[in-house]
C-alpha atoms as one frame of an Amber mdcrd trajectory, in Angstrom:
protein
  39.567  61.019 -34.573  35.804  60.718 -32.740  33.170  58.098 -33.759  29.729
  59.068 -34.142  26.948  56.978 -32.273  25.900  55.561 -35.636  29.379  53.924
 -36.133  28.839  52.509 -32.813  25.497  50.867 -33.699  26.953  49.707 -36.906
  30.007  48.059 -34.557  27.484  46.580 -32.368  25.348  45.077 -35.222  28.412
  43.630 -36.905  29.292  41.585 -33.803  26.210  39.605 -34.368  28.057  37.878
 -37.128  31.334  37.050 -35.028  31.694  33.636 -33.584  29.866  33.226 -30.109
  30.644  30.777 -27.371  28.237  27.981 -27.370  26.581  27.542 -23.580  26.589
  23.690 -23.149  24.812  21.537 -20.326  27.582  20.557 -17.882  26.557  16.837
 -17.183  26.685  14.952 -14.215  29.721  12.304 -13.879  27.849   8.897 -13.617
  28.789   7.224 -10.507  29.345   3.522 -10.588  28.225   1.851  -7.246  29.478
  -1.288  -5.751  26.915  -3.052  -3.446  27.568  -5.576  -1.055  24.590  -8.060
   0.163  25.165 -10.275   2.951  23.472 -13.509   3.660  21.370 -12.935   6.527
  21.951 -14.440   9.983  19.034 -12.842  11.842  16.801 -15.715  13.254  14.289
 -16.985  10.866  15.216 -14.154   8.391  14.368 -15.523   4.904  14.141 -12.293
   2.573  17.002 -10.718   0.460  17.016  -7.230  -0.437  17.484  -7.803  -4.342
  16.187 -10.147  -6.481  18.212 -11.719  -9.506  16.237  -9.612 -12.127  16.827
  -6.669  -9.883  20.789  -7.303  -9.931  20.605  -7.871 -13.898  19.006  -4.539
 -14.309  21.833  -2.707 -12.045  24.775  -4.522 -13.565  23.350  -3.674 -17.081
  23.862   0.173 -15.945  27.356  -0.319 -14.941  27.075  -0.947 -11.297  28.595
  -3.942  -9.587  26.944  -6.479  -7.141  28.785  -8.643  -4.664  26.635 -11.230
  -2.877  27.493 -13.839  -0.334  26.716 -17.304  -1.372  23.665 -18.848  -0.044
  22.214 -15.240   0.461  19.402 -15.860  -1.900  18.596 -19.804  -0.816  16.110
 -18.950   1.862  13.716 -16.882  -0.726  14.391 -19.685  -3.695  16.938 -17.460
  -5.410  19.923 -19.945  -6.152  23.599 -18.734  -6.399  23.257 -19.822 -10.110
  20.566 -17.378 -10.985  22.678 -14.340  -9.398  25.802 -15.259 -10.990  23.874
 -15.360 -14.645  22.389 -11.852 -13.475  26.119 -10.781 -13.463  26.629 -10.547
  -9.774  30.138 -11.795  -7.995  29.472 -14.369  -5.693  31.750 -14.553  -2.616
  31.767 -17.141   0.089  32.445 -15.103   3.313  31.250 -11.933   4.901  34.490
 -10.043   5.059  34.569 -10.185   1.562  30.832  -8.792   1.039  31.417  -5.879
   3.388  34.377  -4.569   1.550  31.794  -3.018  -0.831  31.034   0.883  -0.401
  27.145   0.466  -0.052  25.999  -2.744   2.243  22.208  -3.452   1.486  20.365
  -6.092   3.780  17.391  -6.675   5.408  17.618  -7.397   9.078  19.571  -4.862
  11.244  23.595  -5.590  11.507  24.700  -7.966  14.011  27.303  -7.567  16.458
  29.712  -9.481  14.129  28.727  -7.672  11.197  29.103  -4.388  12.870  33.217
  -5.725  13.076  33.179  -5.834   9.536  31.853  -2.097   9.017  34.713   0.423
   7.253  34.450   3.731   8.034  32.407   6.226   5.122  30.622   3.238   4.213
  26.568   3.453   3.299  24.461   0.945   5.202  20.525   0.149   4.053  18.614
  -2.210   6.268  15.938  -2.406   9.092  16.620  -0.525  12.344  14.262  -2.498
  14.317  14.250   0.116  17.252  12.613  -1.546  19.769  15.235  -4.402  19.683
  18.191  -1.966  19.685  20.544  -0.435  22.668  22.436   2.832  22.554  25.886
   0.689  21.823  24.245   0.069  18.274  24.322   3.692  17.467  27.549   4.484
  19.183  29.414   1.791  17.105  27.985   3.411  13.798  28.725   6.757  14.632
  32.442   6.022  15.726  33.019   4.494  12.030  31.229   7.781  10.577  28.909
   5.703   8.328  25.714   6.717   6.406  23.128   4.515   7.520  19.090   3.966
   6.123  16.347   2.551   7.989  13.963   0.670   5.978  10.963   1.989   7.883
  11.789   5.512   7.968  12.363   6.052   4.176   9.445   7.794   2.159   8.300
   8.384  -1.151   6.799  11.197  -3.130   3.338  10.675  -1.343   5.234  11.350
   2.067   4.370   7.150   2.467   6.366   4.603   3.875   7.124   2.317   0.873
   8.705  -0.399   2.436   6.837  -0.818   5.353   3.492  -0.645   3.181   4.716
  -3.306   0.956   5.547  -5.668   4.041   2.492  -4.628   5.460   0.146  -5.245
   2.299   1.667  -8.817   2.277   1.059  -9.330   6.051  -2.656  -8.423   5.535
  -3.272 -10.870   2.594  -1.245 -13.525   4.095  -2.858 -13.229   7.591  -6.185
 -14.505   5.796  -4.417 -17.211   4.195  -3.046 -18.348   7.456  -6.264 -18.208
   9.157  -7.764 -20.118   6.391  -5.133 -22.748   6.727  -5.775 -23.360  10.413
  -9.648 -22.777  10.449  -9.690 -25.909   8.205  -7.128 -27.720   9.971  -8.633
 -31.009  11.975  -5.993 -30.382  14.989  -6.124 -26.359  15.566  -9.512 -25.605
  13.705 -12.910 -27.480  13.074 -12.554 -28.227   9.350 -14.158 -25.360   8.208
 -13.745 -23.648   4.953 -12.956 -19.966   4.981 -15.438 -17.938   3.185 -18.712
 -19.173   2.188 -21.198 -20.157  -0.501 -24.864 -20.629  -0.846 -26.667 -21.704
   1.995 -23.967 -21.905   4.259 -23.509 -19.069   6.611 -20.458 -17.130   5.367
 -16.799 -16.912   7.969 -17.157 -13.973  10.373 -13.896 -12.118  10.289 -13.023
  -9.546  12.682 -10.215  -7.445  11.713  -8.534  -4.777  14.599  -7.005  -1.875
  12.860  -8.051   0.031   9.630  -4.313   0.835   8.439  -2.467  -1.076   5.575
  -2.564  -4.656   7.151  -6.370  -4.335   8.116  -7.124  -2.803   4.431  -5.366
  -5.516   2.591  -6.833  -8.322   5.242 -10.193  -6.894   4.503  -9.831  -7.331
   1.153  -8.449 -10.782   0.991 -11.121 -11.878   3.628 -14.235 -10.332   1.258
 -12.790 -11.844  -2.085 -13.142 -15.162  -0.195 -16.570 -14.254   0.903 -16.274
 -13.901   4.314 -18.382 -11.351   6.471 -16.047  -8.819   7.771 -16.193  -6.330
  10.779 -13.485  -3.675  11.407 -12.499  -2.095  14.467 -10.096   1.398  14.929
 -10.359   4.068  17.321  -9.201   6.415  14.084 -12.623   7.634  12.558 -10.323
   9.029   9.446  -9.214   5.588   8.913 -12.290   3.751   8.836 -13.759   6.442
   6.444 -10.805   5.930   4.497 -11.092   2.132   4.280 -14.778   2.223   3.195
 -14.089   4.963   0.794 -11.238   2.578  -0.825 -13.201  -0.685  -0.470 -16.450
   1.001  -2.319 -18.168  -1.342  -0.563 -20.342  -0.842   2.415 -19.012  -2.922
   5.345 -19.286  -2.889   9.361 -16.970  -0.497  10.900 -17.264   0.655  14.616
 -14.738   2.456  17.133 -13.126   0.025  19.474 -15.666  -0.100  22.284 -15.305
  -2.890  24.837 -19.105  -3.824  24.678 -19.438  -3.978  20.851 -16.217  -5.476
  20.327 -16.905  -8.608  23.131 -20.038  -9.012  21.125 -18.575  -9.493  17.573
 -15.712 -11.753  19.097 -18.305 -14.220  20.679 -19.521 -14.939  16.685 -16.184
 -14.714  14.937 -14.324 -17.325  13.375 -11.355 -15.177  12.688  -9.890 -12.272
  14.398  -6.606 -10.365  12.859  -4.779  -8.190  15.349  -3.682  -5.465  12.741
  -3.195  -2.464  15.076  -0.141  -0.406  14.765   1.697   1.917  17.168   3.655
   4.928  15.680   5.742   4.832  18.896   6.249   1.768  21.886   3.874  -1.003
  22.401   0.242  -1.304  20.516  -2.258  -1.140  23.147  -4.187  -4.219  24.221
  -7.743  -4.199  23.298  -8.773  -7.629  23.374  -8.653  -9.153  27.095  -7.963
 -12.545  28.056 -11.691 -12.475  29.376 -12.835 -11.719  25.712 -10.474 -14.455
  24.104 -12.137 -17.273  26.833 -15.800 -16.286  25.517 -14.649 -16.843  21.675
 -16.074 -20.283  19.720 -14.247 -23.508  20.018 -12.075 -23.905  16.786 -11.750
 -20.209  16.016  -8.468 -18.703  15.102  -6.222 -15.596  15.993  -3.691 -14.111
  13.951  -1.943 -11.442  15.944   0.034  -9.468  13.168   0.578  -6.501  15.696
   2.754  -9.070  17.747   5.843  -7.418  16.186   5.162  -4.493  18.612   4.027
  -6.839  21.578   0.736  -7.660  20.201  -2.961  -6.336  20.781  -4.637  -9.365
  22.209  -3.660 -10.329  25.820  -3.316 -13.686  25.337  -0.797 -13.560  22.279
   2.718 -14.918  22.837   5.752 -14.667  20.546   6.027 -17.836  18.241   8.242
 -18.686  15.328   7.876 -20.032  11.837   8.983 -23.533  12.983   6.617 -23.633
  15.878   3.800 -20.784  14.773   0.688 -21.741  16.806  -0.645 -22.611  20.285
  -4.075 -23.063  21.945  -5.714 -21.260  24.612  -9.248 -21.353  25.899  -9.420
 -23.621  22.632  -8.565 -20.849  20.540  -5.687 -21.141  18.003  -3.288 -18.204
  18.228  -0.869 -17.409  15.488   1.829 -14.978  16.723   4.706 -15.136  14.676
   6.780 -11.552  14.064   7.856 -10.839  10.401   5.011 -12.643   8.658   6.409
 -11.381   5.418   9.226 -13.710   6.014   6.717 -16.720   5.247   6.736 -15.635
   1.550  10.071 -14.656   1.069  10.323 -14.795  -2.748   7.284 -12.455  -3.032
   8.465 -10.149  -0.101  12.072  -9.884  -1.875  10.522  -8.722  -5.315   8.612
  -5.783  -3.153  12.076  -4.601  -1.706  13.577  -5.119  -5.356  11.066  -2.918
  -7.178  11.822  -0.026  -4.352  15.762  -0.265  -4.535  16.748  -0.702  -8.223
  15.134   2.993  -8.918  17.107   4.408  -5.758  20.473   2.988  -6.786  19.954
   3.824 -10.696  19.064   7.304  -9.371  22.187   7.513  -7.106  24.147   6.367
 -10.338  22.872   9.341 -12.498  22.772  11.970 -10.004  26.851  11.292  -9.563
  26.760  10.037  -6.370  24.665   9.614  -2.938  24.906  13.317  -1.576  23.669
  14.506  -5.135  20.895  12.146  -5.201  19.653  13.007  -1.588  19.405  16.711
  -2.257  16.901  15.978  -4.963  14.854  13.116  -3.014  13.598  14.393   0.323
  12.040  10.724   0.771  15.038   8.693   0.683  16.902  11.713   2.811  14.540
  11.504   5.671  15.111   7.812   5.789  18.842   8.585   7.162  19.178   8.259
  10.646  23.044   8.725  10.305  24.956  10.936   7.943  28.858  10.566   7.905
  28.646   9.466  11.516  26.122  12.340  12.537  22.827  11.276  14.027  20.109
  12.747  12.173  17.278  11.054  13.700  15.369  12.999  16.710  13.245  10.019
  17.622  17.032   8.130  18.118  18.490  10.530  19.884  15.675  11.055  22.297
  15.593   7.513  23.165  19.082   7.019  23.664  19.987  10.512  24.755  22.413
  10.959  21.547  23.332  14.420  20.442  21.354  14.748  16.749  21.363  17.337
  13.836  18.773  17.973  11.166  19.443  16.334   8.073  18.304  18.888   5.754
  20.755  21.825   7.417  23.789  19.065   7.047  22.832  18.615   3.390  23.063
  22.561   2.916  26.599  22.141   3.854  27.411  19.899   0.707
């Protein structure tokens, strides 16, 4: 029997009352991480990548933390605090390196490279000027995924870990200068800053980046008179705008700089080079004309220094005098305040690892977070950093193209 169009309409309407399939969101399977934190063995590296409070938060979210005994001692985090936070304390680096993810501050040592297992994930600094081709070849051979603190970006496209350490270095450089300026042996017993009736301390800061900005803030907070030199007009304008206070700024012109140095009590070297060594802008002759008892803190010594008379020192023997000018040239100033610096690392890494767990794995998280993705210089044994590839003549691929295949 033939059905009319009316019958089909009624049949269709009737279907609305039939049971329908419910569309439910497919939830990602939460991934539980096993993170290993070895004790730092690099010379005078006192920081640790996770503070006990950070460990506690990760453990509460189902992740496991394996930390080598005394890894936090130099940063004043004893094993007891890590144990109470839920971490598993082990007494050998071999045990730590059984973890899926290795988190440390300094680059891997030759001995630690031997512990690495195929497919592991490494988070550390890369310290490119110190590395050789064999370092990257060893990691490539083991097909690891490796992230460099220096290359990781945030949502504003800035480098949060580098910035955090730079903020600490900028503040600390002024406190160091204050300490030596008042020292009987290395300074001239002068208080940093100034007060009514006394000429304020004159501070010359070379560089208007993050280190320079926070050095300016600390110096001005103590009442010093500050002069800032940089070759970037943009950075000088940004600094003026950020401080919201007019200060002396100048492009680096030898005659103007030399004149400022002759009356300076403190000089902070805060220039940064995106590639290679920092340029020398203060010559030995300029230093010879500085006042007796003045202090130089060359934060740029990590990249060779921006002052000709600078020579690398260390935390045990941090200063020397030349032309009666005290020089403080210790690389990695942030290790002077490891407790604070370790909290800065923790504040970044806890959200990252929580995100990895919530997204169901590292690959899923990297697809959604381009900032952390750009921090990867190796992905499953494939070099993904163009600059490293060009430096060591190694083949590399774009990380975004690799991720598209997953």
